[in-house]
NUDRENLO-615587 format. One line per field, with one value per residue: residue number from 1; residue in one letter; x, y, z of N, C-alpha, C, O in turn. Coordinates in Angstrom, 2 decimals, m for minus. Example, Ala and Ser with C-alpha at 12.3 -4.5 7.8 and 13.67 -1.06 7.14 Angstrom:
BEGIN
num <- (1:2)
residu <- (A:S)
neast <- (13.19:12.85)
nnorth <- (m5.69:m2.25)
nup <- (7.80:7.08)
caeast <- (12.30:13.67)
canorth <- (m4.50:m1.06)
caup <- (7.80:7.14)
ceast <- (13.20:12.90)
cnorth <- (m3.30:0.03)
cup <- (7.80:7.87)
oeast <- (14.24:13.41)
onorth <- (m3.32:1.14)
oup <- (8.46:8.04)
***
This chain:
BEGIN
num <- (1:2:3:4:5:6:7:8:9:10:11:12:13:14:15:16:17:18:19:20:21:22:23:24:25:26:27:28:29:30:31:32:33:34:35:36:37:38:39:40:41:42:43:44:45:46:47:48:49:50:51:52:53:54:55:56:57:58:59:60:61:62:63:64:65:66:67:68:69:70:71:72:73:74:75:76:77:78:79:80:81:82:83:84:85:86:87:88:89:90:91:92:93:94:95:96:97:98:99:100:101:102:103:104:105:106:107:108:109:110:111:112:113:114:115:116:117:118:119:120:121:122:123:124:125:126:127:128:129:130:131:132:133:134:135:136:137:138:139:140:141:142:143:144:145:146:147:148:149:150:151:152:153:154:155:156:157:158:159:160:161:162:163:164:165:166:167:168:169:170:171:172:173:174:175:176:177:178:179:180:181:182:183:184:185:186:187:188:189:190:191:192:193:194:195:196:197:198:199:200)
residu <- (X:X:X:X:X:X:X:X:X:X:X:X:X:X:X:X:X:X:X:X:X:X:X:X:X:X:X:X:X:X:X:X:X:X:X:X:X:X:X:X:X:X:X:X:X:X:X:X:X:X:X:X:X:X:X:X:X:X:X:X:X:X:X:X:X:X:X:X:X:X:X:X:X:X:X:X:X:X:X:X:X:X:X:X:X:X:X:X:X:X:X:X:X:X:X:X:X:X:X:X:X:X:X:X:X:X:X:X:X:X:X:X:X:X:X:X:X:X:X:X:X:X:X:X:X:X:X:X:X:X:X:X:X:X:X:X:X:X:X:X:X:X:X:X:X:X:X:X:X:X:X:X:X:X:X:X:X:X:X:X:X:X:X:X:X:X:X:X:X:X:X:X:X:X:X:X:X:X:X:X:X:X:X:X:X:X:X:X:X:X:X:X:X:X:X:X:X:X:X:X)
neast <- (95.50:97.57:100.18:101.93:104.86:107.49:109.50:111.95:114.49:116.12:116.63:114.90:115.53:113.56:113.36:111.37:108.93:105.32:104.39:102.04:99.12:98.62:101.07:102.26:100.73:99.67:96.62:95.49:95.66:93.66:91.51:91.76:90.73:91.53:94.09:96.40:99.62:99.99:102.25:104.47:103.96:104.26:105.05:105.37:105.24:106.96:109.31:109.74:110.36:112.63:115.58:117.16:115.61:114.87:113.25:113.93:116.58:119.23:120.63:118.81:116.97:114.59:114.21:112.60:111.78:110.59:111.81:110.64:109.42:107.70:104.11:103.35:101.63:99.50:96.62:94.32:92.08:92.68:92.86:94.57:97.15:98.63:98.37:99.88:102.46:102.83:102.76:104.94:106.86:107.34:107.26:107.06:106.78:108.62:108.29:108.08:105.50:102.10:99.42:96.09:94.03:95.45:97.22:95.38:94.44:96.80:97.26:95.06:95.86:97.97:100.37:102.72:103.01:105.22:106.15:108.88:111.37:112.60:115.43:116.28:115.27:116.83:119.26:118.78:118.35:120.87:122.47:121.49:122.15:124.92:125.35:123.68:122.91:122.42:120.66:117.57:115.41:112.13:110.66:107.80:106.97:108.95:108.92:110.85:113.37:115.88:119.29:122.32:125.11:124.86:126.84:126.57:124.31:122.43:119.82:116.77:114.12:110.65:107.16:103.66:100.15:98.36:96.12:96.08:98.67:98.45:96.51:97.94:99.98:98.57:97.27:94.71:94.12:93.37:90.49:89.09:90.32:89.53:86.78:86.67:87.77:85.71:83.86:82.57:80.86:79.32:78.00:76.55:74.85:73.42:72.04:70.25:68.38:65.14:64.41:66.59:66.69:64.16:62.89:60.26)
nnorth <- (102.95:102.21:104.20:105.38:106.71:106.63:104.30:101.88:99.91:97.34:97.49:96.63:96.45:97.08:98.33:98.91:99.82:100.11:97.78:95.41:94.34:91.67:90.61:91.05:89.40:86.43:85.65:83.16:82.91:84.37:83.02:82.35:81.84:83.20:85.71:84.65:83.26:84.30:85.82:84.25:83.76:86.09:87.82:85.40:84.17:85.80:85.31:82.63:82.80:84.34:83.63:85.29:87.11:89.91:89.35:86.80:86.92:86.26:88.33:90.29:89.27:89.45:92.15:95.30:97.57:98.45:99.44:100.85:101.49:103.54:103.95:101.84:98.91:98.90:97.94:95.40:95.84:94.29:93.49:91.63:92.03:94.17:92.85:90.53:91.60:92.83:90.58:89.28:90.74:93.38:96.72:99.32:101.26:102.76:104.67:105.94:106.60:105.57:103.27:104.33:102.88:100.72:102.17:103.19:100.80:99.91:101.96:101.58:99.29:100.08:100.33:102.29:104.24:106.03:108.71:109.37:111.15:109.93:109.97:110.04:107.62:105.90:106.48:105.49:102.74:102.05:102.46:100.47:98.18:98.39:98.05:95.78:95.53:98.01:100.39:101.86:104.66:105.52:108.44:109.73:112.00:113.87:113.89:112.44:110.14:108.45:107.34:105.63:106.28:108.05:110.97:111.39:110.93:110.30:112.02:111.89:113.61:112.81:112.23:112.30:112.17:114.48:113.69:110.72:110.52:111.89:110.24:107.84:108.70:109.44:107.17:106.82:105.46:102.93:101.55:99.60:99.61:102.16:101.76:99.84:101.34:103.06:101.50:101.61:103.89:103.09:100.85:102.10:103.75:101.80:100.54:102.50:102.54:101.66:99.63:98.01:96.87:96.21:93.55:91.30)
nup <- (125.82:123.04:122.31:119.52:118.79:117.97:116.16:116.35:114.82:112.87:109.27:106.18:102.88:100.06:97.49:95.31:92.83:92.71:94.06:94.54:96.49:96.03:95.53:97.97:99.71:98.51:96.71:97.38:100.09:101.18:102.08:104.69:108.10:110.38:110.93:111.79:111.33:108.79:108.30:107.55:104.93:103.54:100.62:99.29:96.67:95.16:96.55:95.99:93.31:93.31:94.60:96.07:97.35:99.41:101.70:102.32:102.77:104.87:106.08:106.69:108.41:110.98:110.75:111.31:109.99:106.92:103.81:100.99:97.57:95.21:95.33:97.02:98.02:96.26:94.20:95.16:98.00:100.18:103.59:104.47:103.52:104.97:107.42:107.03:106.69:109.19:110.84:109.92:111.07:110.52:111.53:110.76:107.75:105.22:102.41:99.01:98.21:98.99:98.32:98.78:100.24:101.29:102.92:104.80:105.96:107.15:109.05:110.75:112.00:113.49:112.18:111.09:108.13:106.40:104.23:102.05:100.16:96.99:96.64:99.28:100.19:98.69:99.86:102.45:101.85:100.79:103.03:104.73:103.27:103.38:106.08:107.57:110.24:111.12:113.02:112.52:113.07:113.00:113.43:114.37:115.69:115.13:112.40:110.87:109.70:111.25:111.36:112.23:114.43:117.37:118.22:115.52:113.93:110.97:109.42:107.71:106.13:106.64:105.95:106.84:106.52:108.58:110.16:110.41:111.49:113.96:115.13:115.48:117.23:119.49:120.14:119.29:117.00:117.56:117.63:119.04:121.55:122.36:122.56:124.63:126.68:127.18:128.43:131.07:130.81:128.65:129.73:131.77:130.27:128.85:130.94:131.55:129.58:128.78:126.96:127.05:129.51:130.63:130.14:129.58)
caeast <- (95.69:98.97:100.63:103.08:105.53:108.71:109.77:113.35:114.83:116.91:115.87:114.79:115.38:112.79:113.16:110.69:107.68:104.05:104.21:100.61:98.79:98.68:102.47:102.53:100.15:98.93:95.17:95.06:95.65:92.53:90.48:92.06:89.71:92.19:95.30:97.56:100.45:100.13:103.57:105.41:103.61:104.47:105.85:105.73:105.51:108.18:110.44:109.98:110.96:113.92:116.25:117.86:114.62:115.23:112.51:114.60:118.00:119.54:121.13:117.71:116.01:114.27:114.08:111.31:111.43:110.65:112.06:110.07:109.40:106.50:102.80:103.41:100.34:98.43:95.85:93.10:92.04:92.73:93.51:95.56:98.50:99.32:98.42:101.01:103.70:102.90:103.05:106.32:107.71:107.48:106.58:106.91:107.15:109.04:108.19:107.85:104.06:101.32:98.03:95.29:93.34:96.51:97.66:94.36:94.45:97.98:97.05:94.11:96.57:99.10:101.56:102.94:103.51:105.68:106.66:110.17:111.80:113.31:116.87:116.48:115.03:118.04:120.28:118.45:118.60:122.32:123.01:121.11:122.97:126.29:125.38:122.34:122.59:122.18:119.35:116.84:114.31:111.08:110.20:106.60:106.90:109.91:108.80:112.20:113.93:117.28:120.10:123.71:125.45:124.91:126.08:126.64:123.15:121.92:118.37:116.11:112.73:109.55:105.88:102.46:99.00:98.27:95.10:96.62:99.86:97.95:95.83:98.97:100.73:97.69:96.67:93.31:93.93:92.89:89.09:88.66:90.79:88.67:85.50:86.85:88.00:84.42:82.92:81.68:79.82:78.43:77.16:75.62:73.82:72.59:71.15:69.23:67.46:64.11:64.40:67.75:66.59:62.81:62.38:59.23)
canorth <- (102.86:102.12:105.36:105.07:107.96:106.29:102.87:101.64:98.54:97.20:97.76:95.65:97.24:96.52:99.61:98.67:100.57:99.45:96.46:95.32:93.51:90.26:90.20:91.03:88.15:85.85:85.55:81.87:83.00:85.18:82.14:82.01:82.23:84.23:86.22:83.95:82.51:84.95:86.42:83.37:83.72:87.40:87.79:84.00:83.86:86.52:84.63:81.39:83.13:85.02:83.05:86.35:88.10:90.46:88.73:85.53:87.19:86.16:89.60:91.17:88.57:90.17:93.58:95.88:98.74:98.15:100.59:100.48:102.53:104.33:103.31:100.56:98.41:99.15:96.74:95.16:96.49:93.25:93.78:90.58:92.48:94.72:91.84:89.64:92.33:93.00:89.29:88.96:91.49:94.77:97.63:100.61:101.22:104.04:104.53:107.23:106.83:104.39:103.20:104.94:101.91:100.02:103.09:103.22:99.51:99.88:102.87:100.95:98.23:100.64:100.13:103.58:104.32:107.40:108.98:110.05:111.37:108.77:110.05:109.68:106.18:105.27:106.65:104.54:101.38:101.87:102.35:99.15:97.20:98.50:97.54:95.25:95.66:99.42:100.66:103.02:105.12:106.30:109.34:110.42:113.33:114.76:113.74:112.13:108.80:108.62:106.14:105.93:106.28:109.41:112.15:111.59:110.34:110.86:112.19:112.26:114.00:111.97:112.88:111.47:113.06:114.85:112.92:109.42:110.72:112.20:109.06:106.91:109.25:109.52:105.87:106.83:104.57:101.65:101.78:98.63:100.12:103.27:101.19:99.21:102.41:103.66:100.46:102.04:104.79:102.30:100.06:103.02:104.15:100.63:100.30:103.56:102.40:100.67:98.47:97.16:96.29:95.78:92.44:90.53)
caup <- (124.38:122.64:121.56:118.66:118.45:117.22:116.01:116.04:114.48:111.65:108.06:105.10:101.66:98.94:96.80:94.04:92.69:92.34:94.67:94.86:97.64:95.65:95.72:99.41:100.21:97.39:96.91:97.95:101.55:101.62:102.62:106.08:109.07:111.18:110.30:112.37:110.39:107.47:108.14:106.86:103.51:102.92:99.39:99.05:95.26:94.78:97.19:95.26:92.02:93.51:95.78:96.80:97.78:100.73:102.80:102.64:102.96:106.30:106.61:107.08:109.26:112.20:110.49:111.69:109.17:105.50:102.94:99.69:96.55:94.94:95.18:97.73:98.49:95.28:93.86:95.93:99.31:101.20:104.87:104.71:103.16:106.14:108.48:106.74:106.98:110.63:111.45:109.53:112.00:110.09:112.45:110.08:106.34:104.65:100.96:98.32:98.31:99.33:97.88:99.85:101.10:102.02:103.96:105.85:106.66:108.00:110.17:111.66:112.72:114.21:111.36:110.44:106.75:106.19:102.90:101.95:98.78:96.45:96.92:100.68:100.28:98.15:100.90:103.51:101.36:100.68:104.39:105.23:102.55:103.87:107.45:107.86:111.67:111.39:113.61:112.01:113.92:112.37:114.48:113.89:116.31:114.46:110.94:110.39:109.85:111.64:111.47:112.53:115.85:117.92:117.79:114.08:113.27:109.72:109.51:106.46:106.44:106.18:106.21:106.97:106.73:109.99:110.87:110.82:112.35:115.31:115.65:115.95:118.36:120.66:120.37:118.86:115.85:118.08:117.95:120.06:122.84:122.71:122.99:125.95:127.66:127.47:128.90:132.17:130.30:127.79:130.63:132.45:129.31:128.55:132.07:131.62:128.45:129.12:126.05:127.33:130.86:131.03:129.33:130.29)
ceast <- (97.18:99.36:101.89:103.71:106.80:108.93:111.24:113.58:115.70:116.01:115.88:114.55:114.63:112.37:112.63:109.39:106.51:103.95:102.77:100.36:98.80:100.10:102.80:101.97:99.28:97.47:94.74:95.02:94.51:91.43:90.68:90.97:90.25:93.44:96.55:98.31:100.64:101.54:104.53:105.14:103.77:105.44:106.23:106.07:106.76:109.41:110.76:110.70:112.36:114.59:116.99:116.90:114.97:114.49:113.09:116.08:118.33:120.07:120.03:116.67:115.83:114.14:112.68:110.85:111.67:110.84:111.65:110.03:108.08:105.26:102.76:102.00:99.20:97.67:94.63:93.21:92.22:93.51:94.61:96.99:99.20:99.38:99.62:102.33:103.90:103.31:104.40:107.31:107.91:106.64:106.40:107.37:107.50:109.04:107.96:106.37:103.36:99.96:97.15:94.65:94.35:97.00:96.67:94.31:95.64:97.79:96.13:94.75:97.73:100.42:101.83:103.54:103.91:106.29:107.99:110.52:112.64:114.80:117.17:116.22:116.25:119.17:120.04:118.78:120.10:122.96:122.70:121.95:124.42:126.43:123.99:121.95:122.34:120.78:118.78:115.76:113.37:110.43:109.00:106.52:107.78:109.79:110.17:112.48:115.42:117.99:121.54:123.94:125.58:126.35:126.06:125.48:122.83:120.41:117.83:114.66:111.73:108.25:104.77:101.30:98.73:97.25:95.60:97.83:99.42:97.28:96.84:99.65:99.89:97.09:95.23:93.05:93.27:91.45:88.58:89.10:89.94:87.33:85.61:87.08:86.69:83.39:82.03:80.53:78.82:77.46:76.12:74.49:72.87:71.60:70.04:68.19:66.43:64.15:65.63:67.60:65.23:62.25:61.39:59.63)
cnorth <- (102.93:103.31:105.00:106.39:107.72:104.79:102.73:100.17:98.51:97.30:96.62:96.42:96.48:97.69:99.38:99.44:99.64:98.01:96.35:94.31:92.02:89.73:90.12:89.76:87.56:85.57:84.25:81.91:83.86:84.33:81.82:82.54:83.30:84.67:85.52:83.18:83.16:85.47:85.55:83.30:85.08:87.27:86.36:83.70:84.56:85.81:83.31:81.66:83.74:84.48:84.09:87.44:88.60:89.81:87.37:85.72:87.15:87.45:90.46:90.48:89.32:91.67:94.07:97.01:98.42:99.44:100.19:101.68:103.26:103.44:101.92:100.18:98.69:97.84:96.61:95.75:95.50:93.66:92.76:91.06:93.14:93.73:90.92:90.33:92.48:91.69:88.74:89.64:92.94:95.66:99.04:100.45:102.64:103.86:105.90:107.60:105.50:104.44:103.58:103.92:101.11:100.88:103.12:101.93:99.41:100.75:102.25:99.84:98.77:100.42:101.42:103.44:105.76:107.53:109.72:110.19:110.18:108.80:109.67:108.19:105.41:105.32:105.65:103.11:101.09:101.69:100.99:98.07:97.21:97.93:97.06:95.33:97.10:99.63:101.96:103.39:105.96:107.13:110.14:111.83:114.33:114.74:113.45:110.64:109.00:107.28:106.55:105.88:107.72:109.72:112.34:110.98:111.07:110.93:112.58:112.60:112.98:112.69:111.86:112.44:113.27:114.03:111.56:109.54:111.00:110.99:108.04:107.42:109.35:108.16:105.76:106.02:103.27:101.81:100.81:99.10:101.30:102.78:100.60:100.26:103.07:102.69:100.92:102.93:104.04:101.49:100.92:103.43:102.99:100.36:101.33:103.44:101.31:99.43:97.60:96.42:95.70:94.71:91.65:89.06)
cup <- (124.05:121.78:120.78:118.21:117.65:117.24:115.63:115.73:113.24:110.43:107.06:103.81:100.56:98.07:95.38:94.02:92.38:92.85:95.14:95.98:97.30:95.74:97.20:100.05:99.09:97.73:97.56:99.48:102.07:102.24:104.10:107.00:110.02:110.43:110.82:111.29:109.03:107.23:107.36:105.36:102.82:101.76:98.98:97.60:94.75:95.33:96.49:93.93:92.16:94.76:96.62:97.29:99.18:101.91:103.18:102.95:104.45:106.91:107.19:107.96:110.57:112.01:110.82:110.77:107.70:104.71:101.53:98.75:96.45:94.85:95.84:98.21:97.54:95.01:94.74:97.33:100.46:102.45:105.17:104.42:104.35:107.30:108.28:107.06:108.48:111.30:110.99:110.48:111.65:111.01:111.88:108.64:105.90:103.14:100.33:98.35:98.56:98.64:99.06:100.79:101.91:103.19:105.12:106.65:107.60:109.24:111.21:112.49:113.56:113.50:110.59:109.04:106.50:104.81:102.98:100.47:98.30:96.78:98.36:100.91:99.77:99.17:102.04:103.08:101.28:102.06:104.99:104.58:103.06:105.28:107.83:109.34:112.09:111.93:113.04:113.02:113.08:113.48:113.96:114.46:115.57:112.95:110.32:110.55:110.11:111.61:111.72:114.03:116.32:118.32:116.27:113.31:111.97:109.85:108.15:106.80:105.91:106.52:106.25:107.12:108.22:110.78:111.33:111.74:113.79:115.93:116.19:117.21:119.63:121.02:119.89:117.60:116.28:118.55:119.01:121.44:123.30:123.22:124.39:127.03:128.07:128.03:130.06:131.69:129.42:128.65:131.33:131.51:129.01:129.68:132.17:130.51:128.77:128.23:126.20:128.65:131.20:130.13:130.17:130.35)
oeast <- (97.94:98.91:102.81:103.15:107.15:108.59:111.71:112.94:115.99:114.79:116.76:113.48:115.02:111.19:113.32:108.79:106.70:103.48:102.33:101.24:98.98:100.32:103.54:102.66:98.25:97.13:93.71:94.41:94.40:90.51:89.87:90.35:89.52:93.82:97.65:97.70:101.38:101.99:105.34:105.98:103.46:106.51:107.28:107.07:107.54:110.43:111.93:111.52:113.17:114.20:117.41:117.33:115.33:115.05:112.78:116.76:117.78:119.97:120.27:115.61:116.79:113.97:111.70:109.67:112.80:110.12:112.25:110.54:107.43:105.34:102.22:101.27:98.04:98.04:93.97:94.30:91.93:94.65:95.47:97.94:100.29:100.33:100.31:103.23:105.00:104.12:104.94:108.44:108.58:105.46:105.68:108.24:106.76:109.74:107.67:106.03:103.95:99.42:97.43:94.71:94.13:97.17:97.07:94.15:95.53:98.10:96.37:94.25:98.39:101.47:101.24:104.44:103.05:106.88:108.21:110.03:113.31:115.37:118.20:116.90:116.65:119.92:120.99:119.39:120.54:123.87:123.53:122.42:125.06:127.48:123.19:120.77:122.09:119.81:119.42:115.26:113.76:109.75:109.17:106.06:107.42:110.49:110.60:111.91:116.13:117.39:121.93:123.07:126.33:127.05:125.58:125.64:122.95:119.79:118.35:114.05:111.94:108.25:104.90:101.45:98.87:97.49:95.55:97.99:99.96:97.45:96.60:99.87:100.43:96.48:94.60:91.91:92.67:91.19:87.71:88.33:89.65:86.79:84.74:86.64:86.57:82.21:80.83:79.39:77.62:76.27:74.96:73.33:71.66:70.45:69.01:67.20:66.80:63.95:65.73:68.31:65.15:61.25:61.65:58.89)
onorth <- (103.63:103.42:104.39:107.09:108.50:104.11:103.38:99.30:99.55:97.20:95.75:97.00:95.38:98.00:99.63:99.69:98.53:97.12:97.10:93.54:91.19:88.55:89.24:89.11:88.15:85.29:84.22:81.03:84.08:84.87:81.11:83.57:84.20:84.07:85.79:82.54:82.63:85.55:86.07:82.83:85.21:86.69:86.14:83.04:83.97:85.71:82.92:80.86:83.66:84.85:83.80:88.55:87.80:89.73:86.84:84.77:87.94:87.65:91.28:91.04:89.78:92.41:93.35:97.36:98.15:100.41:99.29:102.76:103.55:102.32:100.97:101.01:98.70:96.78:97.61:96.12:95.84:94.12:92.99:90.55:92.69:93.75:90.57:89.71:92.29:91.70:87.83:89.18:93.67:95.40:99.85:99.63:103.59:102.97:106.88:108.77:104.44:105.52:103.21:104.08:100.86:100.39:103.07:101.95:98.88:100.33:102.37:99.48:98.01:100.33:101.64:102.64:106.63:106.58:110.56:109.44:109.52:107.78:109.05:107.57:104.40:104.37:105.05:102.36:100.01:100.88:100.40:97.14:96.16:97.41:97.83:95.21:97.39:99.10:103.01:102.53:106.98:106.59:111.10:112.75:115.49:115.49:114.13:109.96:109.62:106.22:107.69:105.48:108.51:108.80:113.37:110.56:112.29:109.98:113.48:111.96:112.37:113.66:110.73:113.46:112.35:113.71:111.26:108.74:110.41:110.72:107.43:106.65:109.34:108.01:104.72:105.89:102.58:102.15:101.18:99.00:101.43:103.31:100.82:100.08:103.58:103.00:100.64:102.77:104.33:101.43:100.52:103.47:103.19:99.99:101.09:104.17:100.16:98.31:96.56:95.45:94.77:94.92:91.36:88.25)
oup <- (124.73:120.64:121.32:117.36:116.76:118.21:114.70:116.32:112.64:110.53:107.09:103.64:100.19:97.93:94.39:95.07:91.87:92.13:96.01:96.36:98.20:96.00:97.64:100.84:98.75:98.88:98.23:100.10:103.28:102.86:104.70:106.72:110.41:109.42:110.33:110.43:108.20:106.09:106.58:104.59:101.64:101.89:98.39:97.32:94.00:94.65:96.41:93.49:91.23:95.87:97.75:97.60:100.05:103.01:104.25:103.35:105.22:108.12:108.09:108.22:111.19:112.98:110.65:110.76:107.28:104.92:100.94:99.08:97.45:94.35:95.29:98.75:97.96:95.52:95.03:97.78:101.60:102.37:106.02:105.02:104.72:108.09:109.24:107.64:108.99:112.23:111.62:110.66:112.38:111.24:112.45:108.34:106.17:102.64:101.02:98.50:98.37:98.41:100.20:102.00:103.10:104.30:106.29:107.87:108.71:110.36:112.41:113.56:114.27:114.14:109.53:108.81:106.39:104.28:103.85:99.64:99.10:97.16:98.64:101.73:100.35:99.34:102.55:103.84:101.66:102.23:105.69:105.24:103.15:105.65:108.36:109.66:113.26:111.38:113.07:113.75:112.51:114.35:113.21:113.78:115.41:112.27:109.38:111.41:109.32:111.81:111.44:114.79:115.74:118.74:115.79:112.17:111.88:110.33:107.50:107.65:104.86:107.29:105.77:107.79:109.02:111.94:112.53:112.67:114.73:117.12:117.23:118.15:120.73:122.08:120.05:117.17:115.45:119.71:119.80:122.40:124.49:124.20:125.23:128.17:129.19:128.10:130.04:132.11:129.45:128.37:131.47:131.91:128.91:129.43:132.80:130.52:128.99:128.71:125.55:128.90:131.99:129.43:131.33:130.91)
***
């Protein structure tokens, strides 16, 4: 199972509140049969309206850590929203707060969502704007987001509910991996059940 304890990468600042899932991935893309290709459509309508949208800004291309505001992922419960962000390349989200269902969908995909105070988010966004190549580290074990060059790293506290945090750090968020890991026991049990083996 894939254990997620810390994620490092460059940042993408989108310090806005109440970004809903329809903005993250427009409803017309909900008809897709698979999630492949959704990443290129993340924030598509916002990007068309704003030629300077951070998701189109060349300074932030290839960023892995999204810095957002309050109530990120509100609105509908569509799983397509975290899928689109993940396929865009986002590997962790730092925000003031998250919509509950969006948070759960992200956790199930192995996409950590950590909360930080607004002043610290502003500090992170300003640091990214000052140096778009700055590497941030979201450290779930330490409940911190770090950036800078050692030994002078700046660290801001972050938090995540203990259940999802533990699930990510142990790899237990991945239910399919857990099922596959138990395949021998599942097969053994199936062979012991008469209604699974004694077909006429």
